[in-house]
N, C-alpha and C positions, 0 to 999 in steps of 0.2 A: 769510621773515621776516614777510611780511604775515600769514601763517597763524598764526604764533606770537603776534603782536599780537592777532589776532582771538580766539584761544583765551584769552589773558590777559584781555581785555576781557569776554568771556562769563563767565569764572570770577569776576571781580570783581563783575559784575552778579548772578550767582547768590549769592555770599556776602553781598552787600548785601541782596538780596531775603530771604534766610534771616534775617538780623539784623533787618530791618524787620518781617518777619512775626512773629518771636518777641517783639519789643517790643510790637507792636500786640496780639498775643494776650494777653500778660501784663497789659497795661493793661485790656483788655476783661474779663478774669477778675476783676481787682481791683474794677472798677466793678460787675460782677454780684454779687460777694460783698458789697460794701458796700450795694448796693441790696437784696439779700436780707435782710441784717441790719436795715436801716432799715425794711423793709416787713413784717418778721415780727411777727405778732400771734398769741398763743396761741389755740387753738380755744375754750377756756373758761378763765376765771379761776378760781383756787381760792379759795373763800370761807373766811371764818373758821370757819363751821360745818363745812365739809368737813375742815378741819385738826383739828377736835376730835372727829371721828367715830372710833369703835372698834367692833369686833365682839364681841358677847357670845354665847356658846354656851348655848342653852337646850335642855332635854330635854322632849319631848312623846311621847305614845303613838302608835305606828305602828299604823294600823287593820288592816293586813294581818297583821303578825307579832305583834301585841299585846305588843310590847316597846317600851321607851323608845329613841327615836332623837334625835339632836342636830339642831338647826337654828340656823344663825348669824343674828344680828339686828344690823344696823348701827344704832348708837345714838350720840347726842351724849354724849360722855364727861363734859361738864359736868353732865348730869342725874344721873350716877352719883356725883358728888362728895359730895353731902349724905348720902345713905344708900344705898349701893349694894345692900345686902342687901334692903331693902324694894323698891327699884326692880326688881331682878332677879326677885323673887317676883311683883311686879305684872305684869311681862312674861309670866311663866308663867300667871298667872290670866287675862290678856287672851287668851292662846292663840296658836297658831302661824299663820304666813302660808301655809304649805304645805297643799295640799288633802289630802295623804296622811296628815297628822298631825292629832291632835286633843288638846285640853287635857284634863288629868286632874282638874281641880278641879270640885267640884259647883257648880251654878249659884249665883250671888249671893254667892260667897265673897269676903271682903274681907281684905286685910292691914291690920291696925290699926297695928302698930309692929314694928320690927326693931332689935335692938341686938346688940352683940358683947362678950363678956367671956371672957378666957382661951381664945381660939380657938373658942368656941362661940357660934353665932348663936342668939339667942332670938327666935322669931317669934310674934307675938300675932295670931291670926286671929279673925274673926267666927265665931259658932256654926255657920254654914252649912258650914264645913269638915267638920263631923262628919256631913254628909248623904251620905257615900260609900256606895255600894251593896254593896261587898264588901271582903273583906280584900285582894284583889288590887288594887282601886282605891286603897285606903289605902296600900299599899306603893308603888304607882306615884306617888302624890302625894309620899310621903316621898323616894323615890329621885329623882324629878324635881327636887325642891328641893335635895337633897343633891348630886346630880351638877352642878347649875347653880351652886350657891354655892361648892362646894369648888374651883372653878377660881380663886377668889380665894385667894392664898397664905396669908392669915391665918385661913382657915376650915377647921376639921377636923371639926366636928360641928354639929348643930342640935338645938334643943329647942323644943317646941311649947307654946303657951298658947292657950286659947280664952277670949276676953273677959277676958284678964288672969289666968286661973287655969289650973292644970294640969287635965288631963282624963283620965278613966279609959281612953278609947279610944286616945288618943295621949299617952302619959305618959312615954316613955323619952327619953333623949338618944341621938340617932342619929349614929353616927360613920362617916365615909367609910372604906372598905376600899381600901387601895392595893396 
């Protein structure tokens, strides 16, 4: 009889121990979770500028292959709102960030104005654009612009003006081939 009582007391103690252990463990986990939530701070706050950033794909000349290659540029999308065509061409004139790529525009070339009408972007450049050294450079300039601008859904072709007038060297309307 004493033995049965002893086994019963031990069993009750074990059951009570398990219950107490479970309750204490659950409370400890809840406190840790609340503490983690209260102490969490992001590594870096996202600024308004970061929320407005977008990637623009630009095309530059690859020095090794002598063909056009793309380069992504992270830009503030608010800069593109006023005149995205002019801004994208300005990025092309400024040149790539990659050391393997080089710009295709002659030195001192400036974009004066850019506008769109019926899916054709008209670009007005300074006369320095005509300082290209070969037909290959001319076509690299045209294709660099065409490839970069036709990523915008409303653009299908480009037309060049030099100081507000058509030029014999670049006088066609160039259309993207899809």
